[in-house]
C-alpha positions in Angstrom: 194.9 114.4 144.9 194.1 114.4 140.8 192.4 117.3 139.4 189.6 116.9 137.4 190.2 117.6 133.5 187.7 120.7 132.3 184.3 119.7 131.1 184.1 120.2 127.5 180.5 119.6 125.8 180.9 118.9 122.2 177.7 118.9 119.4 179.3 117.2 117.3 177.9 115.6 113.5 181.0 116.7 111.1 184.2 115.6 111.1 185.5 119.0 112.0 183.7 117.9 115.7 185.8 114.7 115.1 189.4 116.4 114.5 188.4 118.8 117.9 187.5 115.7 120.2 191.1 114.0 119.3 193.0 117.4 119.7 191.0 118.4 123.4 191.0 114.4 124.3 194.4 114.1 126.0 194.2 117.2 128.4 189.6 117.7 128.9 187.1 115.8 129.8 185.3 115.2 126.2 182.1 114.4 126.2 180.2 114.8 122.4 176.7 114.7 121.5 175.2 113.2 118.4 172.1 113.7 117.0 171.1 109.7 116.0 170.4 110.8 112.9 172.4 107.8 111.0 171.9 104.5 112.2 175.8 103.1 113.0 177.5 106.5 113.9 181.4 106.1 114.4 183.2 106.1 117.4 184.7 108.9 119.0 187.6 110.5 121.5 186.0 110.7 124.4 183.2 110.3 125.5 179.3 110.5 123.6 175.7 110.4 123.7 173.2 110.0 121.6 170.0 112.0 120.7 168.6 115.6 121.2 168.4 117.5 124.8 165.3 119.1 124.3 165.3 122.5 123.1 167.4 124.9 125.2 165.3 124.4 128.4 167.1 120.7 127.7 170.1 121.8 126.9 171.1 124.3 129.8 169.2 121.5 132.4 171.6 119.6 130.5 175.0 121.8 130.9 174.5 122.6 135.1 173.6 118.9 136.0 176.9 117.6 134.0 179.0 120.2 135.2 180.1 121.6 131.9 182.1 124.3 131.5 182.8 124.5 127.9 180.0 124.3 125.0 180.9 123.8 121.5 179.2 124.1 118.5 180.7 122.1 115.8 177.1 120.5 114.7 176.5 120.8 110.5 176.5 124.3 109.0 172.4 123.8 108.6 171.3 122.7 112.0 170.0 125.9 112.7 167.7 124.9 115.1 170.9 123.5 117.4 172.5 126.1 116.7 170.0 129.0 118.1 169.5 126.7 120.9 173.7 126.8 122.1 173.3 129.8 121.6 170.6 130.4 124.8 171.7 127.7 126.7 175.0 128.9 127.1 173.8 132.5 127.9 171.5 131.3 130.2 174.0 129.3 132.2 177.4 131.5 131.0 179.5 128.7 129.8 181.5 129.5 127.4 180.2 129.1 123.3 182.0 128.9 120.2 181.1 128.1 116.9 183.1 125.5 114.8 181.9 126.2 111.1 184.1 125.4 108.4 184.4 128.2 106.0 181.0 127.9 102.6 182.5 127.5 99.4 182.8 129.9 97.2 181.8 130.3 93.5 184.6 129.9 90.9 184.3 130.8 87.1 183.0 128.1 85.1 180.2 127.1 88.0 176.8 127.4 87.2 175.1 128.0 90.8 170.9 129.1 91.1 170.9 129.5 95.2 167.9 129.3 96.8 167.2 130.1 100.4 165.1 127.1 101.4 163.9 124.6 100.0 160.7 124.6 99.7 161.3 127.2 96.4 164.4 125.4 95.3 162.5 121.7 94.5 158.9 124.3 92.8 162.3 125.2 90.8 163.4 122.2 89.6 161.7 121.4 86.7 162.7 124.3 85.2 166.4 123.1 85.5 166.5 120.2 84.2 165.0 117.3 83.4 167.3 114.7 85.6 168.0 115.7 88.6 171.3 114.2 91.1 170.3 115.6 94.8 172.6 115.0 97.6 171.8 116.7 100.3 172.6 114.1 103.1 169.5 112.9 103.9 168.6 116.3 105.3 164.7 117.4 104.0 164.7 115.0 101.5 161.1 114.9 102.6 160.0 118.1 100.6 161.2 116.2 97.4 158.4 113.1 98.1 155.5 115.5 95.7 158.0 116.2 92.9 157.0 114.8 89.5 157.4 115.3 85.9 161.6 114.5 86.1 163.9 112.1 87.7 165.8 112.1 90.6 169.0 110.0 91.6 168.8 110.6 95.2 172.0 110.2 97.6 172.0 110.0 101.2 173.1 107.9 103.9 170.3 105.7 105.4 167.1 105.5 103.5 164.8 107.9 102.9 160.5 106.9 103.5 159.3 109.5 102.0 160.9 108.4 98.6 161.1 105.1 98.6 159.7 103.4 96.0 158.9 105.0 93.3 160.1 104.3 89.9 161.2 108.1 89.1 163.5 108.4 92.1 166.8 106.8 92.0 168.3 105.8 95.4 172.0 105.5 96.8 172.9 104.9 99.8 176.2 106.2 99.8 179.1 107.6 102.4 182.1 110.8 101.5 184.0 111.5 101.2 183.8 111.7 97.1 186.5 111.6 94.7 186.4 114.0 91.6 186.6 110.8 89.3 184.1 109.0 90.4 181.6 112.3 91.1 182.1 112.8 87.4 181.4 109.6 86.1 178.5 109.0 88.2 176.6 112.0 87.3 177.8 111.0 83.6 176.1 108.1 84.8 172.7 109.1 85.7 172.6 111.5 82.7 172.0 114.4 85.7 171.5 118.1 83.8 171.2 119.7 87.1 172.6 118.9 91.0 170.9 119.8 94.2 173.3 120.4 97.1 174.0 122.5 100.1 176.7 124.7 99.9 178.5 122.3 102.5 181.5 123.5 102.3 185.3 121.5 103.0 187.1 118.9 101.0 185.2 116.4 102.3 182.0 117.2 99.9 183.5 119.3 96.7 184.4 116.6 94.0 180.6 116.8 93.3 181.0 120.8 93.1 183.9 120.3 90.9 182.5 117.9 88.3 179.5 119.6 87.8 181.7 122.7 86.9 183.8 120.4 84.8 180.3 118.6 83.3 178.5 121.7 82.2 175.8 121.0 85.5 173.6 123.6 87.1 173.5 123.3 90.6 170.7 124.1 92.2 172.6 125.4 95.9 170.7 125.8 99.2 172.4 129.0 101.0 173.2 127.9 104.2 170.8 129.3 107.0 171.3 131.9 109.5 173.4 131.9 112.9 172.9 133.2 116.2 174.6 136.5 116.3 177.6 137.2 118.3 178.6 133.8 119.2 182.5 133.1 118.9 183.1 131.5 115.9 186.2 129.6 114.7 187.1 128.2 111.0 188.4 124.8 111.9 189.4 123.2 114.5 192.9 123.8 115.3 192.2 127.4 115.4 188.9 126.0 118.2 191.1 124.1 120.1 193.6 127.0 120.4 190.8 129.5 121.3 189.0 126.9 123.8 192.4 125.8 125.4 193.3 130.1 126.1 189.6 130.2 127.6 189.6 127.7 130.1 193.3 128.5 131.3 192.2 132.4 131.8 189.3 130.7 133.9 191.3 128.7 136.5 
């Protein structure tokens, strides 16, 4: 009788989650859960599910029902609620949990960063930072800009944000990274942007806009990362995460 592979649930939606699933797919029963914010998610190694769990309680119930032996929170650095739910559910079910999170960007010489703890504060301060903002937040939280007036906005998102359509002072660009430095430099220049709005996403896929803003002398209104639950083991890259998961599951057999 063939022994069943250990079952791992990856809370995904990031490139790191995809890479981790690829690394683990041969040796484990992998399922990646996506929030469903994009209309056409890319296929992943192993199995996939799309949609929420109904909070920490729903996730805990799912872990038990599915016989999950290891939980990986590889959601976006700004998916704070999902991270909190993962920590609560894992503790409730005594399932090992690993947080996979790429390191944040670090300010370099020449960067003109103005950092904000929350999006409402950032939006309120934006008119004082420039006249044309290039907003690149990946689609999350864009409704916060719906009441902003007195300046031009260029908003780049994966899917059309309903709150910002049909506005003459807002230009929508539907696109998905990674983007290169030359393209980002050209886009910021063409749009006449004098302030870039971004999250500190970390990683290489979207860093080109930060480098382009530095070269062009453009101010960056940077939204700080939210706090994450304390005491959760964290890995900064998929390879490290895969090694730790393998070691943990080997110790449990």
